[in-house]
N, CA and C atoms of all chains as a GROMACS GRO file, in nm:
protein
  570
    1MET      N    1 -11.013 -20.813   4.168
    1MET     CA    2 -10.973 -20.809   4.304
    1MET      C    3 -11.056 -20.927   4.377
    2LYS      N    4 -10.961 -21.011   4.450
    2LYS     CA    5 -11.023 -21.119   4.524
    2LYS      C    6 -11.103 -21.061   4.628
    3ASN      N    7 -11.209 -21.138   4.663
    3ASN     CA    8 -11.302 -21.080   4.771
    3ASN      C    9 -11.373 -21.208   4.833
    4ARG      N   10 -11.453 -21.179   4.939
    4ARG     CA   11 -11.522 -21.279   5.005
    4ARG      C   12 -11.671 -21.274   4.994
    5VAL      N   13 -11.709 -21.184   4.888
    5VAL     CA   14 -11.864 -21.164   4.867
    5VAL      C   15 -11.943 -21.270   4.858
    6ARG      N   16 -11.893 -21.356   4.761
    6ARG     CA   17 -11.969 -21.471   4.734
    6ARG      C   18 -11.997 -21.580   4.855
    7GLU      N   19 -11.875 -21.584   4.926
    7GLU     CA   20 -11.880 -21.665   5.051
    7GLU      C   21 -11.978 -21.619   5.154
    8LEU      N   22 -11.980 -21.476   5.179
    8LEU     CA   23 -12.056 -21.421   5.278
    8LEU      C   24 -12.208 -21.425   5.236
    9ARG      N   25 -12.231 -21.402   5.118
    9ARG     CA   26 -12.364 -21.396   5.055
    9ARG      C   27 -12.429 -21.526   5.068
   10THR      N   28 -12.355 -21.639   5.012
   10THR     CA   29 -12.415 -21.765   5.025
   10THR      C   30 -12.434 -21.812   5.170
   11ALA      N   31 -12.345 -21.772   5.260
   11ALA     CA   32 -12.366 -21.795   5.399
   11ALA      C   33 -12.504 -21.748   5.457
   12ARG      N   34 -12.539 -21.649   5.400
   12ARG     CA   35 -12.672 -21.590   5.448
   12ARG      C   36 -12.780 -21.627   5.365
   13GLU      N   37 -12.760 -21.724   5.259
   13GLU     CA   38 -12.858 -21.774   5.172
   13GLU      C   39 -12.930 -21.675   5.081
   14TRP      N   40 -12.865 -21.561   5.041
   14TRP     CA   41 -12.920 -21.455   4.964
   14TRP      C   42 -12.885 -21.482   4.821
   15SER      N   43 -12.990 -21.471   4.739
   15SER     CA   44 -12.963 -21.487   4.602
   15SER      C   45 -12.897 -21.356   4.554
   16GLN      N   46 -12.815 -21.371   4.420
   16GLN     CA   47 -12.759 -21.255   4.379
   16GLN      C   48 -12.867 -21.146   4.336
   17ALA      N   49 -12.968 -21.181   4.299
   17ALA     CA   50 -13.077 -21.076   4.263
   17ALA      C   51 -13.118 -20.996   4.388
   18LYS      N   52 -13.160 -21.075   4.480
   18LYS     CA   53 -13.183 -21.007   4.617
   18LYS      C   54 -13.080 -20.940   4.690
   19PHE      N   55 -12.964 -20.975   4.665
   19PHE     CA   56 -12.855 -20.906   4.710
   19PHE      C   57 -12.839 -20.770   4.637
   20GLY      N   58 -12.834 -20.787   4.496
   20GLY     CA   59 -12.830 -20.673   4.428
   20GLY      C   60 -12.938 -20.554   4.443
   21ASP      N   61 -13.056 -20.614   4.468
   21ASP     CA   62 -13.169 -20.524   4.511
   21ASP      C   63 -13.140 -20.435   4.632
   22ALA      N   64 -13.079 -20.503   4.732
   22ALA     CA   65 -13.047 -20.451   4.862
   22ALA      C   66 -12.945 -20.339   4.847
   23LEU      N   67 -12.857 -20.364   4.737
   23LEU     CA   68 -12.737 -20.276   4.718
   23LEU      C   69 -12.786 -20.166   4.616
   24GLY      N   70 -12.892 -20.178   4.542
   24GLY     CA   71 -12.918 -20.088   4.437
   24GLY      C   72 -12.843 -20.114   4.294
   25VAL      N   73 -12.792 -20.238   4.283
   25VAL     CA   74 -12.712 -20.271   4.164
   25VAL      C   75 -12.782 -20.393   4.100
   26SER      N   76 -12.748 -20.434   3.981
   26SER     CA   77 -12.802 -20.533   3.897
   26SER      C   78 -12.727 -20.666   3.948
   27ARG      N   79 -12.811 -20.787   3.916
   27ARG     CA   80 -12.747 -20.912   3.954
   27ARG      C   81 -12.626 -20.936   3.871
   28GLN      N   82 -12.616 -20.875   3.749
   28GLN     CA   83 -12.488 -20.888   3.672
   28GLN      C   84 -12.364 -20.827   3.736
   29THR      N   85 -12.396 -20.712   3.805
   29THR     CA   86 -12.277 -20.650   3.888
   29THR      C   87 -12.227 -20.722   3.999
   30ILE      N   88 -12.348 -20.783   4.069
   30ILE     CA   89 -12.298 -20.879   4.180
   30ILE      C   90 -12.215 -20.986   4.138
   31ASN      N   91 -12.258 -21.043   4.023
   31ASN     CA   92 -12.184 -21.171   3.966
   31ASN      C   93 -12.041 -21.123   3.921
   32ALA      N   94 -12.036 -21.009   3.867
   32ALA     CA   95 -11.912 -20.962   3.822
   32ALA      C   96 -11.804 -20.929   3.936
   33ILE      N   97 -11.860 -20.900   4.043
   33ILE     CA   98 -11.774 -20.845   4.156
   33ILE      C   99 -11.748 -20.988   4.215
   34GLU      N  100 -11.830 -21.078   4.241
   34GLU     CA  101 -11.792 -21.219   4.303
   34GLU      C  102 -11.694 -21.277   4.215
   35LYS      N  103 -11.688 -21.266   4.091
   35LYS     CA  104 -11.590 -21.338   4.001
   35LYS      C  105 -11.453 -21.261   4.004
   36GLY      N  106 -11.458 -21.137   4.063
   36GLY     CA  107 -11.330 -21.049   4.053
   36GLY      C  108 -11.316 -20.992   3.925
   37ARG      N  109 -11.423 -20.984   3.830
   37ARG     CA  110 -11.412 -20.907   3.699
   37ARG      C  111 -11.437 -20.765   3.714
   38TYR      N  112 -11.501 -20.723   3.819
   38TYR     CA  113 -11.536 -20.573   3.840
   38TYR      C  114 -11.513 -20.542   3.987
   39ASP      N  115 -11.440 -20.426   3.988
   39ASP     CA  116 -11.417 -20.372   4.131
   39ASP      C  117 -11.517 -20.267   4.155
   40PRO      N  118 -11.580 -20.269   4.269
   40PRO     CA  119 -11.682 -20.195   4.299
   40PRO      C  120 -11.624 -20.052   4.332
   41SER      N  121 -11.716 -19.948   4.316
   41SER     CA  122 -11.666 -19.807   4.357
   41SER      C  123 -11.652 -19.799   4.516
   42LEU      N  124 -11.604 -19.689   4.556
   42LEU     CA  125 -11.586 -19.691   4.710
   42LEU      C  126 -11.708 -19.688   4.772
   43PRO      N  127 -11.816 -19.604   4.722
   43PRO     CA  128 -11.955 -19.607   4.796
   43PRO      C  129 -12.019 -19.739   4.794
   44LEU      N  130 -11.997 -19.820   4.695
   44LEU     CA  131 -12.066 -19.952   4.680
   44LEU      C  132 -11.992 -20.048   4.777
   45ALA      N  133 -11.848 -20.028   4.781
   45ALA     CA  134 -11.779 -20.111   4.877
   45ALA      C  135 -11.810 -20.089   5.005
   46PHE      N  136 -11.844 -19.954   5.047
   46PHE     CA  137 -11.885 -19.929   5.176
   46PHE      C  138 -12.025 -20.003   5.212
   47LYS      N  139 -12.112 -19.987   5.108
   47LYS     CA  140 -12.231 -20.040   5.128
   47LYS      C  141 -12.233 -20.204   5.145
   48LEU      N  142 -12.139 -20.266   5.082
   48LEU     CA  143 -12.120 -20.408   5.091
   48LEU      C  144 -12.074 -20.434   5.232
   49ALA      N  145 -11.985 -20.354   5.280
   49ALA     CA  146 -11.916 -20.372   5.409
   49ALA      C  147 -12.021 -20.370   5.524
   50ALA      N  148 -12.099 -20.254   5.512
   50ALA     CA  149 -12.204 -20.240   5.593
   50ALA      C  150 -12.298 -20.344   5.599
   51LEU      N  151 -12.351 -20.395   5.489
   51LEU     CA  152 -12.436 -20.514   5.481
   51LEU      C  153 -12.385 -20.636   5.549
   52PHE      N  154 -12.261 -20.660   5.532
   52PHE     CA  155 -12.198 -20.781   5.598
   52PHE      C  156 -12.152 -20.752   5.721
   53GLU      N  157 -12.166 -20.631   5.772
   53GLU     CA  158 -12.092 -20.582   5.896
   53GLU      C  159 -11.953 -20.621   5.917
   54GLN      N  160 -11.891 -20.590   5.814
   54GLN     CA  161 -11.739 -20.626   5.806
   54GLN      C  162 -11.676 -20.492   5.753
   55SER      N  163 -11.531 -20.478   5.772
   55SER     CA  164 -11.458 -20.376   5.712
   55SER      C  165 -11.436 -20.413   5.562
   56ILE      N  166 -11.393 -20.288   5.482
   56ILE     CA  167 -11.375 -20.327   5.348
   56ILE      C  168 -11.248 -20.419   5.338
   57GLU      N  169 -11.143 -20.396   5.428
   57GLU     CA  170 -11.026 -20.470   5.415
   57GLU      C  171 -11.056 -20.624   5.449
   58GLU      N  172 -11.167 -20.651   5.524
   58GLU     CA  173 -11.192 -20.796   5.557
   58GLU      C  174 -11.270 -20.851   5.426
   59LEU      N  175 -11.327 -20.766   5.352
   59LEU     CA  176 -11.401 -20.822   5.238
   59LEU      C  177 -11.318 -20.835   5.106
   60PHE      N  178 -11.233 -20.738   5.086
   60PHE     CA  179 -11.146 -20.745   4.962
   60PHE      C  180 -10.993 -20.759   4.978
   61GLU      N  181 -10.930 -20.827   4.889
   61GLU     CA  182 -10.801 -20.858   4.908
   61GLU      C  183 -10.732 -20.794   4.773
   62PRO      N  184 -10.659 -20.681   4.811
   62PRO     CA  185 -10.593 -20.620   4.693
   62PRO      C  186 -10.475 -20.702   4.638
   63GLU      N  187 -10.469 -20.693   4.506
   63GLU     CA  188 -10.364 -20.785   4.426
   63GLU      C  189 -10.243 -20.710   4.474
   64VAL      N  190 -10.142 -20.805   4.481
   64VAL     CA  191 -10.005 -20.766   4.524
   64VAL      C  192  -9.945 -20.701   4.402
   65ALA      N  193  -9.883 -20.584   4.417
   65ALA     CA  194  -9.812 -20.508   4.316
   65ALA      C  195  -9.688 -20.578   4.268
   66SER      N  196  -9.654 -20.560   4.149
   66SER     CA  197  -9.545 -20.631   4.077
   66SER      C  198  -9.407 -20.556   4.153
   67LYS      N  199  -9.429 -20.425   4.166
   67LYS     CA  200  -9.292 -20.356   4.240
   67LYS      C  201  -9.331 -20.316   4.380
   68THR      N  202  -9.246 -20.345   4.469
   68THR     CA  203  -9.274 -20.314   4.605
   68THR      C  204  -9.252 -20.166   4.633
   69VAL      N  205  -9.341 -20.111   4.703
   69VAL     CA  206  -9.335 -19.972   4.730
   69VAL      C  207  -9.250 -19.945   4.850
   70ARG      N  208  -9.145 -19.873   4.822
   70ARG     CA  209  -9.043 -19.858   4.929
   70ARG      C  210  -9.068 -19.716   5.010
   71PRO      N  211  -9.055 -19.727   5.138
   71PRO     CA  212  -9.083 -19.597   5.213
   71PRO      C  213  -8.974 -19.506   5.178
   72ALA      N  214  -9.007 -19.384   5.184
   72ALA     CA  215  -8.911 -19.268   5.152
   72ALA      C  216  -8.799 -19.263   5.246
   73ALA      N  217  -8.683 -19.239   5.200
   73ALA     CA  218  -8.567 -19.241   5.280
   73ALA      C  219  -8.570 -19.129   5.379
   74LYS      N  220  -8.516 -19.144   5.504
   74LYS     CA  221  -8.534 -19.041   5.606
   74LYS      C  222  -8.419 -18.938   5.593
   75ALA      N  223  -8.451 -18.818   5.598
   75ALA     CA  224  -8.330 -18.715   5.583
   75ALA      C  225  -8.229 -18.733   5.711
   76PRO      N  226  -8.098 -18.720   5.677
   76PRO     CA  227  -8.014 -18.730   5.782
   76PRO      C  228  -8.009 -18.613   5.879
   77GLN      N  229  -7.997 -18.644   6.008
   77GLN     CA  230  -8.025 -18.538   6.112
   77GLN      C  231  -7.885 -18.468   6.147
   78MET      N  232 -13.874 -20.032   1.230
   78MET     CA  233 -13.729 -20.017   1.188
   78MET      C  234 -13.738 -20.023   1.037
   79VAL      N  235 -13.798 -20.123   0.974
   79VAL     CA  236 -13.802 -20.123   0.827
   79VAL      C  237 -13.872 -20.011   0.764
   80ALA      N  238 -13.980 -19.960   0.823
   80ALA     CA  239 -14.034 -19.838   0.772
   80ALA      C  240 -13.937 -19.711   0.789
   81TYR      N  241 -13.855 -19.716   0.888
   81TYR     CA  242 -13.748 -19.610   0.889
   81TYR      C  243 -13.650 -19.624   0.785
   82LEU      N  244 -13.604 -19.745   0.762
   82LEU     CA  245 -13.516 -19.768   0.650
   82LEU      C  246 -13.564 -19.720   0.519
   83VAL      N  247 -13.699 -19.751   0.499
   83VAL     CA  248 -13.755 -19.726   0.368
   83VAL      C  249 -13.763 -19.576   0.350
   84LEU      N  250 -13.791 -19.510   0.483
   84LEU     CA  251 -13.803 -19.355   0.471
   84LEU      C  252 -13.676 -19.302   0.438
   85ILE      N  253 -13.556 -19.354   0.494
   85ILE     CA  254 -13.430 -19.294   0.468
   85ILE      C  255 -13.395 -19.314   0.314
   86PHE      N  256 -13.402 -19.436   0.270
   86PHE     CA  257 -13.353 -19.461   0.135
   86PHE      C  258 -13.468 -19.428   0.040
   87GLY      N  259 -13.583 -19.408   0.078
   87GLY     CA  260 -13.702 -19.373  -0.007
   87GLY      C  261 -13.716 -19.225  -0.041
   88ILE      N  262 -13.660 -19.144   0.053
   88ILE     CA  263 -13.671 -19.002   0.039
   88ILE      C  264 -13.605 -18.952  -0.095
   89GLY      N  265 -13.492 -19.020  -0.118
   89GLY     CA  266 -13.433 -18.972  -0.244
   89GLY      C  267 -13.516 -18.990  -0.380
   90PHE      N  268 -13.607 -19.086  -0.365
   90PHE     CA  269 -13.697 -19.121  -0.471
   90PHE      C  270 -13.838 -19.040  -0.487
   91LEU      N  271 -13.865 -18.984  -0.354
   91LEU     CA  272 -13.988 -18.921  -0.338
   91LEU      C  273 -13.964 -18.774  -0.368
   92VAL      N  274 -13.844 -18.730  -0.326
   92VAL     CA  275 -13.818 -18.585  -0.352
   92VAL      C  276 -13.704 -18.574  -0.471
   93ASP      N  277 -13.719 -18.476  -0.552
   93ASP     CA  278 -13.618 -18.447  -0.641
   93ASP      C  279 -13.536 -18.332  -0.600
   94PHE      N  280 -13.427 -18.384  -0.535
   94PHE     CA  281 -13.334 -18.273  -0.455
   94PHE      C  282 -13.265 -18.189  -0.548
   95GLU      N  283 -13.255 -18.216  -0.677
   95GLU     CA  284 -13.193 -18.141  -0.771
   95GLU      C  285 -13.261 -18.009  -0.785
   96THR      N  286 -13.397 -18.024  -0.817
   96THR     CA  287 -13.484 -17.920  -0.849
   96THR      C  288 -13.574 -17.856  -0.748
   97ALA      N  289 -13.573 -17.934  -0.632
   97ALA     CA  290 -13.659 -17.879  -0.532
   97ALA      C  291 -13.620 -17.742  -0.465
   98GLY      N  292 -13.706 -17.675  -0.403
   98GLY     CA  293 -13.668 -17.556  -0.342
   98GLY      C  294 -13.593 -17.570  -0.198
   99ASN      N  295 -13.587 -17.478  -0.118
   99ASN     CA  296 -13.521 -17.478   0.020
   99ASN      C  297 -13.598 -17.575   0.097
  100TRP      N  298 -13.721 -17.597   0.086
  100TRP     CA  299 -13.801 -17.692   0.169
  100TRP      C  300 -13.735 -17.828   0.170
  101LYS      N  301 -13.660 -17.870   0.068
  101LYS     CA  302 -13.578 -17.994   0.045
  101LYS      C  303 -13.488 -18.031   0.170
  102TYR      N  304 -13.431 -17.931   0.237
  102TYR     CA  305 -13.356 -17.946   0.339
  102TYR      C  306 -13.417 -17.987   0.464
  103LEU      N  307 -13.555 -17.934   0.483
  103LEU     CA  308 -13.634 -17.988   0.598
  103LEU      C  309 -13.674 -18.132   0.580
  104VAL      N  310 -13.704 -18.173   0.447
  104VAL     CA  311 -13.749 -18.305   0.424
  104VAL      C  312 -13.623 -18.402   0.450
  105ALA      N  313 -13.490 -18.355   0.396
  105ALA     CA  314 -13.385 -18.433   0.421
  105ALA      C  315 -13.355 -18.456   0.554
  106LEU      N  316 -13.400 -18.355   0.657
  106LEU     CA  317 -13.359 -18.388   0.788
  106LEU      C  318 -13.462 -18.452   0.885
  107LEU      N  319 -13.571 -18.500   0.802
  107LEU     CA  320 -13.676 -18.572   0.887
  107LEU      C  321 -13.645 -18.705   0.936
  108PRO      N  322 -13.560 -18.775   0.863
  108PRO     CA  323 -13.506 -18.912   0.943
  108PRO      C  324 -13.434 -18.886   1.071
  109LEU      N  325 -13.408 -18.757   1.100
  109LEU     CA  326 -13.338 -18.728   1.220
  109LEU      C  327 -13.422 -18.722   1.364
  110LEU      N  328 -13.545 -18.719   1.323
  110LEU     CA  329 -13.648 -18.718   1.430
  110LEU      C  330 -13.658 -18.839   1.517
  111PRO      N  331 -13.675 -18.967   1.454
  111PRO     CA  332 -13.662 -19.094   1.531
  111PRO      C  333 -13.525 -19.104   1.609
  112ILE      N  334 -13.423 -19.053   1.536
  112ILE     CA  335 -13.283 -19.065   1.580
  112ILE      C  336 -13.278 -18.988   1.717
  113ILE      N  337 -13.329 -18.864   1.725
  113ILE     CA  338 -13.319 -18.786   1.831
  113ILE      C  339 -13.408 -18.851   1.943
  114TYR      N  340 -13.512 -18.905   1.915
  114TYR     CA  341 -13.599 -18.978   2.018
  114TYR      C  342 -13.515 -19.095   2.064
  115GLY      N  343 -13.442 -19.173   1.979
  115GLY     CA  344 -13.363 -19.269   2.007
  115GLY      C  345 -13.247 -19.243   2.115
  116ALA      N  346 -13.183 -19.120   2.093
  116ALA     CA  347 -13.079 -19.081   2.168
  116ALA      C  348 -13.135 -19.045   2.302
  117ARG      N  349 -13.254 -18.983   2.309
  117ARG     CA  350 -13.308 -18.954   2.448
  117ARG      C  351 -13.324 -19.096   2.526
  118ALA      N  352 -13.374 -19.192   2.453
  118ALA     CA  353 -13.410 -19.316   2.505
  118ALA      C  354 -13.261 -19.384   2.559
  119ILE      N  355 -13.157 -19.360   2.484
  119ILE     CA  356 -13.020 -19.425   2.534
  119ILE      C  357 -12.979 -19.342   2.649
  120ALA      N  358 -13.010 -19.208   2.657
  120ALA     CA  359 -12.958 -19.140   2.761
  120ALA      C  360 -13.044 -19.167   2.890
  121ARG      N  361 -13.164 -19.192   2.860
  121ARG     CA  362 -13.256 -19.229   2.998
  121ARG      C  363 -13.211 -19.381   3.045
  122SER      N  364 -13.187 -19.477   2.946
  122SER     CA  365 -13.129 -19.595   2.985
  122SER      C  366 -13.003 -19.590   3.059
  123LEU      N  367 -12.908 -19.495   3.015
  123LEU     CA  368 -12.798 -19.480   3.077
  123LEU      C  369 -12.808 -19.431   3.236
  124GLY      N  370 -12.908 -19.338   3.252
  124GLY     CA  371 -12.937 -19.295   3.382
  124GLY      C  372 -12.981 -19.387   3.481
  125ARG      N  373 -13.063 -19.487   3.429
  125ARG     CA  374 -13.114 -19.595   3.502
  125ARG      C  375 -13.022 -19.701   3.541
  126SER      N  376 -12.910 -19.716   3.473
  126SER     CA  377 -12.815 -19.816   3.469
  126SER      C  378 -12.734 -19.810   3.609
  127ASP      N  379 -12.694 -19.934   3.663
  127ASP     CA  380 -12.613 -19.917   3.778
  127ASP      C  381 -12.454 -19.882   3.728
  128GLU      N  382 -12.383 -19.876   3.843
  128GLU     CA  383 -12.242 -19.824   3.804
  128GLU      C  384 -12.156 -19.901   3.706
  129MET      N  385 -12.176 -20.044   3.717
  129MET     CA  386 -12.100 -20.114   3.622
  129MET      C  387 -12.164 -20.094   3.484
  130GLY      N  388 -12.288 -20.082   3.465
  130GLY     CA  389 -12.358 -20.056   3.346
  130GLY      C  390 -12.314 -19.932   3.280
  131LYS      N  391 -12.318 -19.832   3.368
  131LYS     CA  392 -12.268 -19.704   3.305
  131LYS      C  393 -12.129 -19.699   3.264
  132GLN      N  394 -12.031 -19.775   3.333
  132GLN     CA  395 -11.891 -19.779   3.290
  132GLN      C  396 -11.881 -19.842   3.163
  133ILE      N  397 -11.959 -19.952   3.146
  133ILE     CA  398 -11.958 -20.037   3.019
  133ILE      C  399 -12.000 -19.941   2.890
  134GLN      N  400 -12.101 -19.882   2.932
  134GLN     CA  401 -12.168 -19.799   2.819
  134GLN      C  402 -12.088 -19.679   2.794
  135LEU      N  403 -12.039 -19.616   2.899
  135LEU     CA  404 -11.951 -19.499   2.866
  135LEU      C  405 -11.813 -19.524   2.800
  136GLU      N  406 -11.754 -19.642   2.834
  136GLU     CA  407 -11.626 -19.682   2.773
  136GLU      C  408 -11.665 -19.716   2.630
  137GLY      N  409 -11.782 -19.775   2.603
  137GLY     CA  410 -11.822 -19.801   2.453
  137GLY      C  411 -11.832 -19.660   2.378
  138MET      N  412 -11.898 -19.572   2.449
  138MET     CA  413 -11.931 -19.451   2.374
  138MET      C  414 -11.785 -19.371   2.350
  139SER      N  415 -11.694 -19.371   2.442
  139SER     CA  416 -11.575 -19.305   2.420
  139SER      C  417 -11.504 -19.376   2.311
  140ALA      N  418 -11.492 -19.501   2.306
  140ALA     CA  419 -11.434 -19.582   2.204
  140ALA      C  420 -11.494 -19.537   2.061
  141GLY      N  421 -11.618 -19.530   2.056
  141GLY     CA  422 -11.685 -19.493   1.932
  141GLY      C  423 -11.658 -19.344   1.898
  142PHE      N  424 -11.650 -19.256   1.995
  142PHE     CA  425 -11.619 -19.106   1.965
  142PHE      C  426 -11.474 -19.114   1.918
  143GLY      N  427 -11.396 -19.177   1.977
  143GLY     CA  428 -11.242 -19.179   1.944
  143GLY      C  429 -11.234 -19.225   1.791
  144ALA      N  430 -11.297 -19.350   1.763
  144ALA     CA  431 -11.305 -19.401   1.636
  144ALA      C  432 -11.349 -19.306   1.527
  145ALA      N  433 -11.460 -19.225   1.562
  145ALA     CA  434 -11.529 -19.143   1.464
  145ALA      C  435 -11.442 -19.024   1.438
  146MET      N  436 -11.372 -18.974   1.540
  146MET     CA  437 -11.272 -18.870   1.524
  146MET      C  438 -11.157 -18.903   1.429
  147LEU      N  439 -11.116 -19.019   1.451
  147LEU     CA  440 -10.997 -19.070   1.366
  147LEU      C  441 -11.041 -19.097   1.240
  148ALA      N  442 -11.170 -19.140   1.205
  148ALA     CA  443 -11.226 -19.145   1.072
  148ALA      C  444 -11.227 -19.011   1.015
  149ALA      N  445 -11.287 -18.919   1.102
  149ALA     CA  446 -11.290 -18.776   1.026
  149ALA      C  447 -11.166 -18.710   0.986
  150LEU      N  448 -11.068 -18.747   1.081
  150LEU     CA  449 -10.942 -18.676   1.043
  150LEU      C  450 -10.872 -18.745   0.926
  151THR      N  451 -10.889 -18.877   0.912
  151THR     CA  452 -10.842 -18.945   0.808
  151THR      C  453 -10.897 -18.894   0.674
  152LEU      N  454 -11.030 -18.861   0.675
  152LEU     CA  455 -11.084 -18.813   0.551
  152LEU      C  456 -11.047 -18.676   0.538
  153ALA      N  457 -11.018 -18.604   0.627
  153ALA     CA  458 -10.962 -18.470   0.611
  153ALA      C  459 -10.832 -18.452   0.551
  154PHE      N  460 -10.750 -18.532   0.596
  154PHE     CA  461 -10.614 -18.549   0.545
  154PHE      C  462 -10.622 -18.585   0.408
  155LEU      N  463 -10.706 -18.694   0.372
  155LEU     CA  464 -10.698 -18.745   0.233
  155LEU      C  465 -10.769 -18.628   0.137
  156ALA      N  466 -10.861 -18.550   0.197
  156ALA     CA  467 -10.918 -18.432   0.117
  156ALA      C  468 -10.799 -18.349   0.081
  157MET      N  469 -10.716 -18.313   0.177
  157MET     CA  470 -10.612 -18.231   0.154
  157MET      C  471 -10.524 -18.278   0.033
  158ALA      N  472 -10.529 -18.409   0.027
  158ALA     CA  473 -10.443 -18.458  -0.088
  158ALA      C  474 -10.507 -18.478  -0.214
  159GLY      N  475 -10.647 -18.429  -0.217
  159GLY     CA  476 -10.715 -18.428  -0.338
  159GLY      C  477 -10.838 -18.528  -0.336
  160MET      N  478 -10.833 -18.624  -0.252
  160MET     CA  479 -10.942 -18.722  -0.271
  160MET      C  480 -11.081 -18.662  -0.232
  161ASN      N  481 -11.187 -18.698  -0.314
  161ASN     CA  482 -11.304 -18.628  -0.298
  161ASN      C  483 -11.402 -18.749  -0.240
  162SER      N  484 -11.444 -18.711  -0.104
  162SER     CA  485 -11.508 -18.801  -0.032
  162SER      C  486 -11.653 -18.736   0.031
  163GLU      N  487 -11.691 -18.649  -0.063
  163GLU     CA  488 -11.808 -18.563  -0.019
  163GLU      C  489 -11.930 -18.664   0.022
  164GLN      N  490 -11.966 -18.747  -0.062
  164GLN     CA  491 -12.072 -18.841  -0.050
  164GLN      C  492 -12.057 -18.957   0.044
  165LEU      N  493 -11.927 -19.012   0.062
  165LEU     CA  494 -11.915 -19.105   0.153
  165LEU      C  495 -11.863 -19.067   0.294
  166GLY      N  496 -11.801 -18.962   0.288
  166GLY     CA  497 -11.729 -18.918   0.417
  166GLY      C  498 -11.824 -18.911   0.531
  167PRO      N  499 -11.933 -18.845   0.545
  167PRO     CA  500 -12.017 -18.828   0.670
  167PRO      C  501 -12.069 -18.979   0.701
  168TRP      N  502 -12.109 -19.055   0.595
  168TRP     CA  503 -12.150 -19.197   0.630
  168TRP      C  504 -12.048 -19.280   0.705
  169LEU      N  505 -11.926 -19.254   0.639
  169LEU     CA  506 -11.820 -19.347   0.679
  169LEU      C  507 -11.784 -19.300   0.841
  170VAL      N  508 -11.780 -19.189   0.850
  170VAL     CA  509 -11.762 -19.139   1.000
  170VAL      C  510 -11.872 -19.204   1.092
  171PHE      N  511 -11.997 -19.176   1.061
  171PHE     CA  512 -12.104 -19.235   1.141
  171PHE      C  513 -12.091 -19.390   1.156
  172GLY      N  514 -12.060 -19.458   1.048
  172GLY     CA  515 -12.057 -19.602   1.043
  172GLY      C  516 -11.942 -19.647   1.123
  173VAL      N  517 -11.833 -19.596   1.120
  173VAL     CA  518 -11.710 -19.621   1.197
  173VAL      C  519 -11.742 -19.612   1.359
  174GLY      N  520 -11.793 -19.492   1.382
  174GLY     CA  521 -11.820 -19.443   1.517
  174GLY      C  522 -11.931 -19.542   1.584
  175MET      N  523 -12.044 -19.577   1.509
  175MET     CA  524 -12.138 -19.672   1.563
  175MET      C  525 -12.101 -19.806   1.582
  176THR      N  526 -12.017 -19.854   1.486
  176THR     CA  527 -11.970 -19.989   1.473
  176THR      C  528 -11.865 -19.998   1.610
  177THR      N  529 -11.788 -19.931   1.631
  177THR     CA  530 -11.690 -19.929   1.733
  177THR      C  531 -11.779 -19.914   1.870
  178TRP      N  532 -11.864 -19.827   1.874
  178TRP     CA  533 -11.939 -19.817   1.997
  178TRP      C  534 -12.004 -19.950   2.008
  179GLY      N  535 -12.062 -20.004   1.918
  179GLY     CA  536 -12.134 -20.137   1.943
  179GLY      C  537 -12.043 -20.245   1.988
  180PHE      N  538 -11.953 -20.261   1.902
  180PHE     CA  539 -11.848 -20.376   1.946
  180PHE      C  540 -11.780 -20.353   2.077
  181HIS      N  541 -11.731 -20.241   2.116
  181HIS     CA  542 -11.668 -20.199   2.234
  181HIS      C  543 -11.769 -20.246   2.343
  182THR      N  544 -11.888 -20.201   2.348
  182THR     CA  545 -11.989 -20.226   2.451
  182THR      C  546 -12.022 -20.372   2.466
  183ILE      N  547 -12.015 -20.428   2.345
  183ILE     CA  548 -12.059 -20.589   2.362
  183ILE      C  549 -11.928 -20.650   2.436
  184ALA      N  550 -11.796 -20.608   2.394
  184ALA     CA  551 -11.690 -20.661   2.440
  184ALA      C  552 -11.694 -20.643   2.596
  185GLY      N  553 -11.712 -20.520   2.635
  185GLY     CA  554 -11.716 -20.493   2.768
  185GLY      C  555 -11.816 -20.559   2.862
  186ALA      N  556 -11.934 -20.588   2.798
  186ALA     CA  557 -12.033 -20.660   2.873
  186ALA      C  558 -11.990 -20.816   2.890
  187ARG      N  559 -11.930 -20.864   2.783
  187ARG     CA  560 -11.876 -21.015   2.792
  187ARG      C  561 -11.756 -21.017   2.881
  188ARG      N  562 -11.681 -20.916   2.898
  188ARG     CA  563 -11.550 -20.933   2.994
  188ARG      C  564 -11.607 -20.953   3.125
  189VAL      N  565 -11.714 -20.876   3.166
  189VAL     CA  566 -11.755 -20.898   3.324
  189VAL      C  567 -11.861 -20.995   3.337
  190ALA      N  568 -11.913 -21.056   3.233
  190ALA     CA  569 -12.007 -21.165   3.262
  190ALA      C  570 -11.955 -21.306   3.315
   0.00000   0.00000   0.00000
């Protein structure tokens, strides 16, 4: 999943290790999240959002699904 | 590690399992003690890992479990057909399970690196 974690982390001049310590995860996990190779769990995503003072939706960009989800048809009245 | 391997393979030379009494079963199980210690260490390491580390390890373990079960079933069906795998069977199951666990864990770690 694309995200702005690296952009926001480097803007604050935090190292991956320091950032990981603040979140209680390893540097490797931070690196994997920034590269989009690992999607964090919901609690971790909330911690990230709180640390950057942003919403989860502002941090993470979900991948577009191949099939469009159509809203359920309304019953005739 | 070398001492452990010597113990595993040397026990057959130290003890005559053909003629020894029932204590031979206790001697045969001695190599399990360090393995139990190793299993505790793996469980502690898993507990200390973060969420991504746990996911990689658990995916590797589940792949190893699945491979071991498949190997065991394969040997069971072959035994039904008359194939004798009494000596090789347990070691084959262990080897397939451990190898799959190892390779799957390494692949998982490289995927996120």
